[in-house]
C-alpha positions in Angstrom: 16.7 -19.2 -2.6 18.7 -16.0 -2.7 18.0 -13.7 -5.2 20.3 -13.9 -8.3 19.2 -11.6 -10.6 22.5 -10.3 -11.1 23.5 -13.8 -12.9 22.1 -14.5 -16.3 18.8 -16.7 -16.0 20.3 -19.7 -17.6 23.2 -20.0 -15.0 20.7 -19.7 -12.1 19.8 -23.0 -11.2 23.8 -23.9 -11.2 24.8 -21.2 -9.0 22.0 -22.2 -6.8 23.4 -26.0 -6.8 26.6 -24.6 -5.8 25.1 -22.2 -3.0 23.0 -25.6 -1.8 26.0 -27.8 -1.7 28.3 -25.2 0.2 25.9 -24.8 2.8 25.4 -28.7 2.9 28.6 -29.2 3.3 29.1 -26.9 6.1 26.5 -28.0 7.8 27.6 -31.4 7.8 31.2 -30.0 9.2 29.1 -28.8 12.3 27.2 -31.6 12.6 29.7 -33.6 13.0 31.6 -31.4 15.5 28.5 -31.9 18.1 28.7 -36.0 17.5 30.3 -37.0 20.9 31.0 -40.7 22.0 29.3 -43.0 23.5 27.2 -43.1 20.2 29.2 -40.5 17.6 26.1 -39.4 16.7 25.3 -35.7 16.3 23.0 -34.0 19.1 21.8 -31.5 16.1 22.3 -32.0 12.4 21.8 -28.9 10.8 22.3 -30.8 7.3 18.7 -31.6 7.8 17.4 -28.1 8.0 19.7 -27.0 5.1 18.1 -29.8 2.8 14.5 -29.1 3.6 15.1 -25.3 2.7 16.7 -26.1 -0.4 13.9 -28.5 -1.6 11.0 -25.8 -0.4 12.8 -23.0 -2.5 13.5 -24.7 -5.3 11.5 -26.2 -8.5 11.0 -29.8 -8.3 13.0 -29.9 -11.6 15.7 -28.6 -9.7 15.5 -31.4 -6.9 17.3 -34.2 -8.5 20.8 -32.2 -8.8 20.5 -31.1 -5.1 19.9 -34.5 -4.0 22.6 -35.8 -5.7 25.0 -33.3 -4.9 24.1 -33.5 -1.0 24.6 -37.4 -1.0 27.9 -37.0 -2.7 29.2 -34.1 -0.6 28.0 -35.6 3.1 30.8 -38.1 3.5 33.6 -36.5 2.3 32.5 -33.0 4.5 32.1 -35.5 7.4 35.6 -37.5 6.7 38.1 -37.2 9.3 36.1 -36.8 12.5 34.4 -40.3 13.3 33.9 -42.6 10.6 35.7 -43.5 7.3 34.2 -43.0 3.6 32.2 -46.5 2.7 29.5 -47.2 1.0 27.6 -47.1 4.3 28.5 -43.9 4.5 26.9 -42.9 1.3 23.7 -44.7 2.4 23.2 -42.6 5.5 23.5 -39.4 3.5 20.9 -40.8 1.0 18.6 -41.5 4.3 19.2 -38.0 5.1 17.8 -36.7 1.6 15.1 -39.1 1.7 14.1 -37.7 4.9 14.1 -34.2 3.4 12.1 -35.4 0.3 9.4 -36.8 2.1 9.0 -33.5 4.5 9.2 -31.0 1.5 6.5 -33.1 -0.5 4.0 -33.2 2.7 4.5 -29.5 3.3 4.2 -28.6 -0.3 1.0 -30.7 -1.2 -0.6 -31.3 2.2 0.2 -28.0 4.3 0.6 -25.4 1.3 3.6 -24.2 3.4 4.2 -20.7 3.3 8.2 -20.1 3.5 7.5 -17.2 5.8 6.3 -19.2 8.2 3.6 -16.3 9.0 0.6 -19.1 10.2 0.3 -21.4 12.6 -0.1 -24.2 10.1 3.2 -23.8 8.9 4.9 -24.2 12.2 2.4 -27.0 12.8 3.7 -28.8 9.4 7.3 -27.9 10.3 7.1 -29.5 13.7 4.4 -32.6 12.6 5.6 -34.1 9.3 9.0 -32.7 8.8 10.6 -32.6 12.1 9.4 -35.8 13.9 7.6 -37.6 11.0 10.2 -37.7 8.2 13.4 -37.4 10.7 12.2 -41.0 11.8 12.5 -42.5 8.3 16.3 -40.9 8.5 16.9 -42.2 11.7 15.7 -45.7 11.0 17.6 -46.3 7.8 20.9 -44.7 8.8 21.0 -46.6 12.0 20.2 -49.9 10.0 23.1 -49.1 7.3 25.6 -48.0 10.5 24.4 -51.4 12.6 25.1 -53.5 9.6 28.6 -51.8 8.8 29.7 -53.0 12.3 30.0 -49.3 13.2 27.7 -49.6 16.0 26.8 -52.1 18.9 23.7 -53.8 19.0 22.8 -52.7 22.5 23.9 -49.3 21.4 21.1 -48.9 18.8 17.7 -47.5 20.4 20.2 -45.0 22.5 21.8 -44.1 19.4 18.5 -43.9 17.5 17.0 -41.6 19.8 19.7 -39.2 19.7 20.3 -39.3 15.8 15.8 -38.8 15.8 16.3 -35.8 17.8 19.3 -34.4 16.3 17.8 -34.4 13.2 14.7 -33.0 14.8 16.3 -30.3 16.0 18.2 -29.4 12.7 14.8 -29.3 11.3 13.4 -27.0 14.1 16.4 -24.8 14.5 18.0 -24.3 10.9 15.5 -24.5 8.5 13.2 -21.6 10.2 16.3 -19.6 10.0 17.0 -20.0 6.5 13.3 -20.0 5.4 12.5 -16.6 7.0 15.5 -14.7 6.2 15.7 -16.1 2.4 12.2 -15.3 1.7 11.8 -12.2 3.0 15.7 -11.0 4.7 15.1 -7.2 6.1 12.4 -6.7 3.9 10.0 -3.8 5.7 12.5 -3.0 8.6 13.3 0.3 9.4 16.8 1.5 10.9 15.5 1.8 14.2 14.0 -1.7 14.2 17.3 -3.0 12.7 19.3 -1.3 15.6 16.4 -2.5 18.2 17.1 -6.2 16.6 20.9 -5.9 17.3 20.5 -4.6 20.7 18.1 -7.3 21.1 20.6 -10.3 20.0 23.3 -8.9 21.8 21.2 -9.1 25.2 20.1 -12.2 24.5 23.7 -13.3 24.0 25.0 -11.9 27.1 22.3 -13.5 29.3 22.8 -17.0 27.8 26.2 -16.7 27.9 25.8 -16.1 31.8 23.5 -18.9 31.9 25.7 -21.4 30.9 29.0 -20.5 31.4 28.3 -21.4 35.0 29.6 -25.0 36.1 26.9 -27.5 37.0 25.2 -27.1 40.6 25.1 -30.9 41.3 26.2 -34.1 40.5 23.8 -36.3 38.4 20.6 -36.2 38.5 21.2 -32.5 37.8 18.7 -30.0 39.3 18.0 -27.0 37.4 17.7 -23.5 38.6 15.0 -21.1 37.6 17.7 -18.6 36.0 18.0 -21.3 32.9 14.9 -19.7 31.6 16.3 -16.3 31.6 16.3 -16.3 27.8 12.1 -16.7 27.5 11.9 -13.1 27.9 14.2 -12.1 25.0 12.5 -15.0 23.0 8.9 -13.0 23.8 10.5 -9.6 22.7 11.6 -11.1 19.3 8.4 -12.9 18.7 6.3 -9.6 19.5 8.7 -7.3 17.9 9.9 -9.2 14.6 7.8 -12.2 14.2 9.2 -15.3 12.8 12.2 -13.9 11.5 13.5 -12.0 15.1 12.2 -15.4 16.9 14.4 -17.7 14.6 17.5 -15.6 15.0 17.0 -15.4 18.8 16.8 -19.0 18.8 20.0 -19.7 16.9 22.0 -17.2 18.8 20.5 -19.1 22.1 21.2 -22.3 20.5 24.8 -21.8 19.6 25.7 -20.7 22.7 23.8 -23.2 24.5 25.5 -26.2 22.6 29.1 -24.7 22.5 29.3 -24.6 27.0 27.2 -27.8 27.3 30.1 -29.6 24.8 32.0 -28.2 27.4 30.4 -29.8 30.4 29.3 -26.1 31.6 25.7 -25.0 32.2 22.8 -26.3 33.9 22.5 -29.3 31.4 25.8 -30.9 31.7 26.6 -34.0 33.5 29.8 -34.2 32.2 31.8 -33.3 29.3 28.9 -34.1 26.9 26.6 -36.9 28.6 23.9 -38.7 26.8 21.9 -37.2 29.6 23.1 -33.6 28.6 22.3 -34.4 25.1 18.6 -35.2 25.9 18.4 -32.4 28.4 19.7 -29.8 26.1 17.5 -30.8 23.1 14.2 -30.7 25.3 14.9 -27.3 26.3 16.0 -25.8 23.0 13.3 -27.5 21.7 11.0 -26.0 24.0 12.2 -22.9 23.7 12.3 -22.7 19.5 8.5 -24.0 19.2 7.5 -21.7 21.9 8.9 -18.5 20.2 7.6 -19.7 16.6 4.2 -20.6 17.6 3.7 -17.4 19.4 5.3 -15.2 16.4 3.1 -17.0 13.4 -0.2 -16.5 15.8 1.2 -12.8 16.2 1.4 -12.6 12.0 -2.0 -14.6 11.5 -3.5 -11.7 14.2 -1.9 -8.7 12.3 -2.4 -10.4 9.1 -6.3 -10.3 9.7 -5.8 -6.7 11.2 -4.4 -5.4 8.0 -7.5 -7.4 6.1 -10.1 -5.8 8.0 -8.4 -2.3 7.6 -8.3 -3.0 4.1 -11.5 -4.4 3.8 -13.2 -1.2 5.7 -11.1 1.0 3.6 -12.3 -0.7 0.4 -16.1 0.0 1.9 -15.7 3.2 2.5 -14.4 3.9 -1.0 -17.4 2.0 -2.5 -20.1 4.2 -0.2 -18.4 7.1 -1.4 -18.4 5.9 -5.0 -21.8 5.0 -4.2 -22.7 8.6 -2.8 -21.0 10.3 -5.5 -23.0 8.1 -8.1 -26.4 8.4 -6.7 -25.4 12.3 -6.4 -24.8 12.7 -10.1 -27.9 10.4 -10.7 -30.1 13.2 -8.8 -28.7 15.9 -10.7 -29.2 14.2 -14.1 -32.7 13.5 -13.0 -33.2 17.3 -11.8 -31.6 18.4 -14.9 -33.5 16.5 -17.1 -36.9 17.6 -15.2 -35.5 21.0 -16.0 -35.0 20.8 -19.2 -38.6 19.3 -19.6 -40.1 22.5 -17.8 -37.5 24.7 -19.9 -38.4 23.2 -23.2 -42.4 24.3 -21.6 -41.8 27.4 -20.5 -40.1 28.4 -23.6 -42.7 27.6 -25.7 -46.1 28.4 -23.0 -44.0 31.5 -22.0 -42.1 32.9 -25.0 -45.5 33.2 -27.1 -47.5 35.4 -24.7 -44.5 37.3 -24.0 -43.9 37.8 -27.7 -47.6 38.9 -28.2 -47.3 41.2 -25.1 -44.2 42.9 -26.5 -46.1 43.1 -30.0 -49.1 44.5 -28.2 -47.0 47.0 -26.6 -45.1 48.2 -29.8 -48.5 48.7 -31.6 -50.0 50.9 -28.8 -46.9 53.2 -28.8 -47.7 53.3 -32.9 -51.0 53.7 -32.6 -51.2 56.2 -29.5 -48.0 58.4 -29.4 -49.7 60.3 -27.0 -49.0 57.2 -24.6 -45.5 57.7 -24.3 -45.7 60.3 -21.8 -47.5 60.7 -18.4 -48.6 57.9 -16.0 -49.5 55.8 -19.3 -46.1 55.7 -20.4 -44.7 54.8 -17.3 -46.8 52.3 -17.2 -45.6 50.8 -20.5 -42.1 51.1 -19.6 -42.7 49.0 -16.4 -44.4 46.2 -18.8 -41.4 46.3 -21.3 -39.1 46.2 -18.4 -41.1 43.2 -16.9 -41.4 41.3 -20.2 -37.3 41.5 -20.9 -37.1 39.9 -17.1 -39.2 37.2 -18.4 -37.3 36.6 -21.4 -33.9 36.5 -19.4 -35.4 34.0 -17.0 -36.4 32.0 -19.8 -32.9 32.5 -21.6 -31.1 31.4 -18.4 -33.1 28.4 -17.9 -32.5 27.4 -21.5 -28.8 28.1 -21.3 -28.3 25.8 -18.1 -30.2 22.8 -19.4 -28.9 23.1 -22.8 -25.6 20.3 -22.9 -22.4 21.9 -22.9 -20.5 20.4 -25.6 -17.6 23.2 -26.4 -16.4 23.2 -29.5 -12.8 23.8 -28.8 -10.5 25.7 -30.8 -6.6 26.6 -30.0 -6.9 30.5 -29.8 -6.1 33.9 -27.4 -7.8 33.8 -24.5 -7.3 37.7 -24.5 -9.8 38.9 -26.8 -12.4 36.8 -25.5 -12.2 38.5 -22.2 -11.8 42.0 -23.5 -15.2 41.1 -25.5 -16.8 39.8 -22.2 -15.4 42.6 -20.1 -17.0 45.3 -23.0 -20.2 44.0 -22.8 -20.9 43.9 -19.1 -19.7 47.3 -18.8 -22.4 48.5 -20.8 -24.9 48.4 -18.5 -22.8 48.8 -15.2 -21.9 52.2 -13.2 -19.7 55.1 -14.5 -17.5 55.1 -11.7 -16.1 51.8 -11.9 -12.4 52.3 -12.6 -11.2 49.2 -14.8 -7.1 47.6 -14.7 -6.0 45.0 -17.1 -2.5 43.4 -16.7 -1.5 40.7 -19.2 1.8 38.5 -18.4 3.5 38.7 -21.3 2.8 36.7 -24.4 0.8 33.8 -23.4 0.1 30.8 -24.8 -3.0 29.9 -27.2 -5.8 28.1 -24.6 -8.1 25.3 -26.5 -11.6 27.3 -25.7 -15.0 27.7 -27.1 -15.2 31.7 -27.6 -19.1 31.6 -27.8 -19.5 29.7 -24.6 -16.9 31.3 -22.7 -17.8 34.4 -23.5 -20.9 33.9 -21.8 -19.2 32.3 -18.8 -16.9 35.2 -18.6 -19.6 38.1 -18.9 -21.9 36.4 -15.9 -18.4 36.8 -14.0 -17.6 40.4 -15.1 -21.7 41.2 -14.6 -21.6 40.1 -11.0 -18.3 42.2 -10.5 -20.2 45.3 -11.9 -23.5 44.8 -9.9 -21.3 44.1 -6.8 -20.1 48.1 -7.2 -23.3 50.1 -7.4 -21.7 53.4 -6.3 -18.2 52.6 -8.3 -15.3 50.8 -7.4 -12.2 49.2 -8.8 -12.6 46.0 -11.4 -8.9 44.7 -12.2 -8.7 41.7 -14.7 -5.3 39.6 -14.5 -4.4 36.7 -17.4 -1.2 35.0 -16.5 0.4 31.3 -16.9 0.6 29.2 -14.0 0.8 25.3 -13.3 -1.7 23.4 -11.9 -1.3 19.6 -11.3 1.9 19.2 -13.2 0.3 21.2 -16.5 0.7 24.5 -17.7 -2.3 26.8 -17.3 -3.7 29.7 -18.3 -5.1 31.8 -14.9 -7.8 34.6 -15.4 -8.5 36.6 -11.8 -11.7 38.9 -12.1 -11.3 41.0 -8.7 -13.8 43.7 -7.6 -13.8 45.9 -4.6 -17.6 45.6 -3.8 -19.4 44.4 -0.6 -18.0 41.0 -0.7 -19.4 37.6 -0.1 -20.2 36.1 3.4 -18.4 32.5 4.0 -21.7 30.6 4.1 -22.8 31.9 0.5 -19.4 31.3 -1.2 -20.2 27.2 -0.3 -23.1 27.7 -2.5 -22.6 30.3 -4.7 -22.1 27.7 -7.4 -25.4 25.8 -6.9 -28.4 26.2 -9.4 -31.1 28.3 -8.3 -29.4 29.6 -5.2 -29.0 33.5 -5.1 -29.3 36.3 -2.7 -30.7 39.1 -4.7 -34.1 40.2 -5.2 -34.5 39.5 -8.7 -32.7 36.9 -10.8 -32.9 32.7 -11.2 -29.6 32.3 -9.3 -28.5 30.1 -12.6 -25.5 32.5 -13.7 -22.7 31.1 -11.6 -24.2 27.7 -12.3 -23.9 27.9 -15.9 -20.3 29.4 -15.8 -18.7 26.5 -13.6 -20.9 24.3 -16.3 -19.1 26.0 -19.0 -15.5 25.9 -17.7 -16.2 22.4 -16.4 -16.4 21.5 -20.1 -13.5 23.3 -21.0 -11.3 20.9 -18.5 -10.8 23.6 -16.2 -11.4 25.1 -12.9 -13.5 28.3 -11.4 -12.8 29.3 -7.4 -13.9 32.4 -5.6 -12.8 34.5 -2.9 -14.0 36.8 -0.9 -13.8 39.2 2.2 -16.9 41.0 3.5 -16.5 44.6 3.0 -13.3 44.2 0.7 -14.2 42.7 -2.4 -14.4 39.3 -4.3 -12.0 37.6 -6.6 -12.9 34.8 -9.0 -10.5 32.6 -10.5 -10.5 30.7 -13.8 -7.9 28.2 -14.6 -8.2 27.0 -18.5 -5.5 24.0 -19.5 -3.2 25.4 -22.3 -3.4 23.8 -25.8 -0.8 20.9 -26.5 1.1 22.1 -28.7 1.7 24.8 -26.0 2.1 22.6 -23.2 5.2 20.9 -25.6 6.8 24.1 -26.3 7.0 25.0 -22.1 
């Protein structure tokens, strides 16, 4: 049923009942118009489709009210056409509602019917149990009541029964799919271009159907049919291919309305006279075939589309799972390597540092016991030994720094003093020809940082910049406020005018143990990334060979500062 969210919940069942009764009364009026002599039985009974739709789209507890309302309204809606209001009229109405109840129960319980009719089994259920099966009940009960009420002659029973049965079946086949598909989905998922295309389709189909069925009969009974009769089928195929069940039901309704109208006036390929029994049979057969062809094609295409979407969804999930698996495996490998490196570092720290300490102490003792060795070749050799001891000690420290778990103790403080301290420490060992320029973008909000760890990371960055300019150059640092991923960050840029870094090296520059220098462990920038990641920040590099390098560090501002910003 249509969405009634604008109405309070307790009034929605009553409003649904009113809408259903009005639609059923309108369908009864239309069905009565299509009832012609000699049987005065409708060639198409729209209330059958309306009743089935109402029962399929509402809860079981609302069914008694819907059934009672339809039984009461049908005799009055049909009054004044052919039959007076009697008890038999209410009995006929009750038979029509029994038909709808049986069909709704079978479709719900056995077929597991989808109102959108996007499966072939839904169309088969509508055709078999609903259109052909349950209508036998109403046709038999109603014609028996009309026969007992002497409204029908015994000799006309079977001809009238056949028209009644097929008329109710046509009401289910033509009206129910239209209401079910459009009330369940409406224009959902259609763009403006798609709606314009549907409008053009319906206009062209209407013109073609009007042209075919407005022509006078070409021959006396029995009629001969011209191939132009099937001009509507390409439009039904168009509707099924492009608009599936919703477009097909709408196109079938337009074609059926025009065909019924012209045939009732003795025009078109199926007219034998101004609505003869043969005309009804021929027209009902044509409309049934057209409707079923379109519905079966539309439902098959819907199933195929749904299967393709499901396969695509499964492929996407598989790709995501493989990506997650690869990421997990990579993280596991990194952890295993880090654990092995930690064990190695502990061993190195214990087994190497002790000999290094002994060597360093021995060198100091030699200088103290033999002062004459401070000059000459012996002094040079002792200096080389000192430098190598210090280099080995730095390697051990880098290993320990990299393998040590990074758990920053974050405190809200200014970033400027930490940057200044790291820069000062790095310049002590650098070239005297380096020009330093600093820029601070106004008063910056505090940043959540661990001053000691961040000092280590920034010292590495500044040291790399200084070492990239052995002959001097320009070192520029800038701290400013920036927005990253919708949150305020402090952005630190460190730019040098050194030799630059090739593109292939930039892609691996943060990998542990990767270095292009003759000395060093290649752990400096890996340590930088670990420390920055521990601060929930990010570090990136941009470099041009021969022009220089810029490292950029983003650090999130403290939460109190975010609130102020």
